[in-house]
PADREN-70136 format. One record per residue (C-alpha): x negated, y, z negated. Coordinates in steps of 0.2 Angstrom, whole numbers, padded with zeros to 4 digits, always signed. Layout:
BEGIN
XYZ ...
This chain:
BEGIN
+0022+0010+0107 +0036+0013+0094 +0050+0006+0105 +0039-0009+0109 +0036-0013+0091 +0055-0012+0087 +0059-0022+0103 +0047-0036+0097 +0055-0036+0080 +0072-0038+0087 +0066-0052+0098 +0059-0061+0084 +0073-0057+0071 +0074-0059+0057 +0059-0049+0055 +0052-0035+0045 +0043-0019+0051 +0031-0013+0038 +0024+0005+0040 +0010+0009+0027 +0006+0027+0023 +0022+0033+0032 +0019+0051+0026 +0004+0052+0038 +0015+0047+0053 +0031+0056+0049 +0028+0071+0039 +0040+0086+0040 +0043+0091+0058 +0040+0109+0064 +0024+0112+0054 +0012+0124+0062 -0001+0116+0072 +0010+0100+0075 +0004+0091+0091 +0017+0087+0104 +0013+0069+0104 +0015+0068+0085 +0032+0076+0087 +0037+0063+0101 +0031+0048+0090 +0042+0055+0075 +0057+0057+0087 +0056+0040+0094 +0053+0032+0076 +0069+0041+0071 +0079+0034+0086 +0073+0016+0083 +0076+0016+0064 +0093+0023+0068 +0097+0009+0080 +0087-0005+0073 +0102-0017+0068 +0116-0009+0079 +0117-0020+0094 +0106-0035+0094 +0115-0052+0091 +0109-0070+0091 +0115-0083+0103 +0128-0088+0090 +0135-0071+0089 +0127-0066+0072 +0118-0050+0070 +0099-0050+0072 +0092-0042+0056 +0076-0032+0056 +0071-0024+0040 +0062-0007+0040 +0050-0006+0025 +0039+0009+0022 +0026+0014+0009 +0019+0031+0004 +0010+0039-0011 +0018+0056-0006 +0037+0054-0003 +0039+0072-0004 +0029+0074+0012 +0041+0063+0023 +0052+0071+0036 +0069+0073+0028 +0078+0065+0043 +0068+0049+0041 +0070+0049+0022 +0089+0049+0025 +0088+0034+0037 +0077+0024+0024 +0091+0023+0012 +0084+0012-0002 +0070+0019-0012 +0060+0009-0025 +0047+0018-0036 +0033+0007-0041 +0024+0014-0056 +0006+0011-0061 +0003-0006-0069 +0006-0007-0088 -0006-0016-0100 +0000-0033-0096 +0000-0031-0077 -0018-0024-0078 -0023-0039-0088 -0016-0051-0075 -0023-0041-0060 -0040-0041-0069 -0039-0060-0073 -0035-0063-0054 -0049-0053-0048 -0062-0059-0060 -0056-0077-0061 -0074-0084-0060 -0080-0073-0074 -0075-0082-0090 -0085-0071-0102 -0076-0055-0098 -0065-0047-0112 -0050-0044-0101 -0040-0036-0115 -0054-0023-0117 -0056-0020-0098 -0037-0018-0097 -0037-0006-0111 -0050+0005-0103 -0042+0006-0086 -0025+0014-0091 -0020+0025-0077 -0028+0014-0064 -0018+0008-0049 -0019-0010-0043 -0030-0005-0029 -0042+0004-0042 -0043-0011-0053 -0047-0022-0038 -0061-0010-0032 -0068-0009-0050 -0068-0028-0051 -0076-0030-0034 -0089-0017-0037 -0093-0024-0054 -0095-0042-0047 -0107-0036-0033 -0119-0028-0046 -0128-0044-0048 -0132-0046-0030 -0137-0028-0029 -0150-0031-0042 -0155-0046-0032 -0149-0058-0045 -0134-0069-0043 -0124-0069-0059 -0109-0080-0063 -0100-0066-0072 -0097-0047-0074 -0103-0039-0090 -0094-0026-0100 -0108-0014-0096 -0105-0016-0077 -0087-0012-0079 -0091+0003-0090 -0104+0009-0078 -0091+0008-0064 -0078+0017-0074 -0090+0031-0077 -0094+0032-0059 -0076+0031-0054 -0071+0045-0067 -0084+0056-0059 -0082+0053-0040 -0065+0045-0038 -0060+0033-0025 -0061+0036-0006 
């Protein structure tokens, strides 16, 4: 499967292979209880990442470019050999106040009566995904109460924030 993915990427180059949560696929090798199939997938991934741009050329002789892009919330769990092969690392911090305001504005674009500054202030430490979840949950409250409401109230946001603080995100 891994080789097939990279072969397809080379065939359609220029292309990008994006692997989300790569730490779950490629954690440190040799851990106790590691399954043989997991070890083989990691080994093949290492081989393919190593050779992804080495030999393929277009008809005009230019190299076919395939970009490997991986994301993780736990970079310390990634196998060291893979970490060496993925040379460029970009840290993406949690959204700041202005970024949270924009994410909330995007997610609640049909709720004009929401105090976006207040919601952004109360959501410090939230990831972009957390903000999307809070906005989605808050916007669904009207339907859950069997009333369709055109906007999300601050009380709805506060209620979801309290729930999120107690139970977290899955």
